[in-house]
C-alpha positions as CSV (number, residue, x, y, z in Angstrom):
1,M,41.3,44.5,29.3
2,R,38.0,46.4,30.1
3,V,36.8,50.1,30.4
4,G,37.4,51.4,33.8
5,Q,40.1,49.2,34.5
6,R,43.3,50.5,36.5
7,V,46.6,50.1,34.4
8,R,49.9,51.5,34.3
9,T,52.2,52.8,31.4
10,A,55.0,50.9,30.0
11,I,56.2,53.7,27.9
12,S,56.5,57.3,27.9
13,L,54.9,59.9,26.1
14,P,55.2,63.8,26.0
15,G,54.1,64.5,29.6
16,I,53.0,60.8,30.6
17,P,56.2,59.0,32.1
18,S,56.2,55.1,32.0
19,G,54.8,53.7,35.3
20,T,51.6,56.4,35.3
21,L,48.6,54.9,37.0
22,G,45.4,56.0,35.0
23,T,42.1,54.5,34.0
24,V,41.1,52.9,30.5
25,K,38.7,54.8,29.1
26,E,37.9,53.7,25.7
27,I,39.0,50.4,23.8
28,G,39.3,50.3,20.0
29,R,40.6,48.0,17.3
30,V,44.1,49.6,17.1
31,F,44.5,51.8,20.6
32,V,43.3,52.0,24.1
33,V,42.5,55.2,25.3
34,V,43.7,55.9,28.9
35,L,42.4,58.7,31.0
36,F,45.0,60.0,34.0
37,E,44.2,61.8,36.8
38,T,45.8,65.0,35.7
39,G,42.9,65.1,33.1
40,R,45.2,63.9,30.0
41,Q,44.6,61.2,28.3
42,G,47.1,59.0,26.0
43,Y,46.5,56.2,23.2
44,Y,48.5,53.0,23.6
45,A,48.5,49.5,22.2
46,R,47.7,46.8,24.8
47,R,50.9,45.5,25.2
48,Q,52.2,49.3,26.2
49,L,50.0,48.9,29.5
50,V,50.2,46.8,32.8
51,P,46.9,46.2,34.3
52,E,47.3,47.2,37.7
53,G,47.9,44.5,40.5
54,C,49.8,42.3,38.0
55,C,53.3,42.9,38.7
56,E,56.7,40.9,39.7
57,E,57.8,40.6,43.3
58,G,58.7,43.9,44.7
59,E,56.6,46.1,42.4
60,G,54.3,46.9,45.4
61,L,51.9,44.2,46.3
62,S,52.1,42.2,49.6
63,E,53.9,39.0,49.8
64,E,49.7,37.3,50.6
65,G,48.7,38.6,47.1
66,M,51.9,36.9,45.5
67,A,52.2,33.7,43.9
68,P,55.5,31.8,42.4
69,L,55.4,31.4,39.0
70,G,57.6,28.5,38.4
71,V,58.6,28.4,35.0
72,V,60.6,31.7,35.3
73,D,62.1,33.1,38.5
74,A,59.2,35.7,39.4
75,R,56.4,35.8,41.1
76,V,52.9,37.5,39.8
77,S,49.9,38.7,41.8
78,R,47.0,36.2,42.2
79,G,44.3,36.7,39.6
80,S,47.2,37.3,36.7
81,H,46.1,36.2,33.4
82,L,49.7,34.6,31.3
83,C,50.2,32.9,28.1
84,L,53.0,30.4,27.2
85,L,54.7,30.7,23.3
86,P,56.9,27.9,23.4
87,S,59.5,27.2,20.8
88,S,58.8,23.3,21.1
89,K,56.2,21.1,22.3
90,E,59.1,19.7,24.8
91,V,59.5,23.2,26.1
92,A,55.6,23.9,26.5
93,I,55.5,20.4,28.7
94,N,58.6,21.1,30.7
95,A,56.9,24.8,31.5
96,M,53.6,23.4,32.2
97,A,55.3,20.9,34.7
98,R,57.0,23.5,36.4
99,F,54.1,25.8,36.7
100,C,52.2,23.1,38.4
101,T,54.9,22.1,40.7
102,A,55.0,26.0,41.8
103,G,51.5,25.7,42.7
104,V,51.5,22.5,44.4
105,E,54.6,23.3,46.4
106,N,53.0,26.8,47.3
107,G,49.9,25.1,48.6
108,E,47.5,25.9,46.1
109,L,44.7,23.6,44.3
110,T,46.2,23.0,40.8
111,L,44.4,22.0,37.7
112,C,46.0,21.1,34.5
113,A,44.4,20.3,31.2
114,V,46.6,18.3,29.2
115,P,46.4,16.9,25.6
116,P,46.1,13.0,26.0
117,S,49.1,12.7,23.4
118,W,51.2,15.0,26.2
119,K,50.2,13.3,29.2
120,D,52.9,10.7,29.8
121,Y,55.8,13.1,29.2
122,F,54.0,15.8,31.5
123,C,53.8,13.1,34.2
124,Y,57.3,12.1,33.5
125,C,58.3,15.8,33.9
126,L,56.6,16.1,37.2
127,S,57.9,13.4,38.9
128,Q,61.5,14.7,38.0
129,L,60.4,17.6,39.9
130,G,59.0,15.4,42.8
131,V,55.6,15.7,42.4
132,S,52.6,13.3,41.5
133,G,49.3,13.9,40.1
134,G,46.1,12.5,38.5
135,T,42.4,13.1,37.9
136,D,41.9,12.4,41.7
137,G,45.0,13.9,42.9
138,R,44.4,16.1,46.0
139,D,46.9,18.8,45.0
140,L,47.2,18.3,41.2
141,K,44.3,17.2,39.0
142,I,45.2,16.5,35.5
143,L,42.5,16.6,32.9
144,S,42.1,16.4,29.3
145,P,41.3,19.7,27.4
146,S,38.0,18.2,26.2
147,E,37.0,17.9,30.0
148,V,37.5,21.7,30.5
149,Y,36.4,23.1,27.0
150,L,33.3,23.1,25.1
151,P,33.2,21.4,21.8
152,S,33.2,23.7,18.8
153,S,29.8,23.0,18.2
154,E,28.7,24.4,21.6
155,F,31.8,26.7,22.3
156,T,30.6,30.5,22.7
157,A,32.6,33.0,24.9
158,S,29.7,33.0,27.5
159,A,29.0,29.3,27.4
160,Q,32.5,28.8,28.5
161,L,32.8,31.1,30.6
162,E,29.8,29.8,32.5
163,R,31.5,26.0,32.3
164,L,34.7,27.3,33.8
165,N,32.8,29.4,36.5
166,A,31.2,26.3,37.6
167,I,34.2,23.9,37.6
168,L,36.2,26.6,39.7
169,G,33.1,27.2,41.8
170,Y,33.0,23.4,42.4
171,L,36.6,23.1,43.3
172,A,36.5,26.3,45.7
173,R,33.7,25.1,47.5
174,E,35.2,21.5,48.0
175,D,38.6,22.5,48.8
176,G,38.8,26.4,49.8
177,R,42.4,26.6,48.8
178,P,43.7,29.3,46.2
179,I,43.5,27.8,42.7
180,R,45.9,27.6,40.1
181,A,45.0,26.7,36.5
182,C,47.2,25.5,33.2
183,G,45.6,24.5,30.0
184,H,46.7,23.9,26.2
185,A,44.6,25.7,23.8
186,Q,45.0,22.7,21.3
187,G,43.8,24.3,18.2
188,R,41.0,26.3,19.8
189,H,42.0,29.4,18.5
190,R,40.3,28.3,15.4
191,Y,36.6,28.6,17.2
192,P,34.9,32.1,16.2
193,E,34.7,33.1,19.5
194,W,38.0,31.8,21.4
195,W,39.5,35.7,21.3
196,D,36.5,37.0,22.8
197,Y,36.6,34.2,25.5
198,E,40.3,35.1,26.4
199,D,39.5,38.6,26.6
200,R,36.7,38.0,28.9
201,V,37.8,35.4,31.2
202,T,40.5,37.6,32.6
203,S,37.7,39.6,34.6
204,L,36.6,35.9,36.1
205,L,40.3,35.1,36.8
206,R,41.0,38.3,38.7
207,A,37.8,38.0,40.7
208,E,38.5,34.8,41.9
209,R,42.3,35.4,42.3
210,I,43.3,32.5,40.1
211,V,46.7,32.5,38.7
212,C,46.3,30.9,35.0
213,L,48.6,30.2,32.2
214,C,47.1,29.5,28.6
215,V,49.6,27.3,26.7
216,Y,49.6,27.9,22.7
217,H,51.2,25.7,20.0
218,P,54.7,26.3,18.9
219,A,54.1,28.5,15.6
220,G,56.7,31.4,16.0
221,P,56.9,35.1,16.4
222,K,55.4,36.2,13.1
223,S,52.2,33.6,14.0
224,E,49.1,36.0,14.1
225,V,48.1,33.3,16.7
226,W,50.9,34.3,18.7
227,H,50.1,37.9,18.4
228,R,46.5,37.9,19.2
229,A,47.6,35.8,22.2
230,A,50.0,37.9,23.5
231,A,47.6,41.1,23.0
232,L,45.2,39.3,25.5
233,H,47.3,38.3,28.3
234,D,48.7,40.1,31.6
235,R,52.0,38.4,30.7
236,V,53.9,36.5,27.8
237,L,56.2,33.8,28.3
238,R,58.7,32.7,25.8
239,D,60.4,29.7,27.1
240,D,62.5,30.9,29.9
241,T,61.5,34.5,29.6
242,M,58.7,37.0,30.5
243,T,57.3,40.5,29.2
244,L,54.5,42.7,30.1
245,G,52.3,41.6,27.2
246,G,53.2,41.8,23.5
247,L,56.1,39.9,21.8
248,A,59.2,41.4,22.7
249,G,61.7,41.4,19.6
250,G,59.1,39.4,17.5
């Protein structure tokens, strides 16, 4: 989320109904200040705001601007930045497989960063869904996280953004199709600048209209990692449910 971004409210405040469109005026450590056309302003937690353009089917975008999610029965706008907070490794891998399958079936070039220890089961799940893939696959490219993310000794938010931009730029030039990306964080939340990166990469994804799913390790709703991840993504997936940011019921 950034200053100047258009958002809609997900809760009601006195005189400001849920669903009101406004502009982010200020981002504090606790609250986001939103300015409305009436001149009023409201104070919200990040999870209480929905970035304009990130909505499910039927909420106002044309079909061309939407993409099937696969993990749940919903469509999201291209450029959506989502995170998966799974109850188990098996749930995570199955969700990644469904997300990638939806991309392939929708004619998107799909990139997935899968830990080596997960790859065999991931490929098995794909095969059960009728999809095959590999590092040289035309529709689905399976990479290890180390091929996408910089090592801790080199990782900064700016450097990782440059790396991702270079990867996506190359793929776009070579292929030309819409891109979908999925990656497992695999402990990278311990990097000092990881959360800054997660915040800033949203703008890149929206600009390139890439649907991206960040997969976190099973940790539970009381985990600080889960709460930080939920606050920095447009949508939060918990196994087979999806919320507008935040840990609903967590």
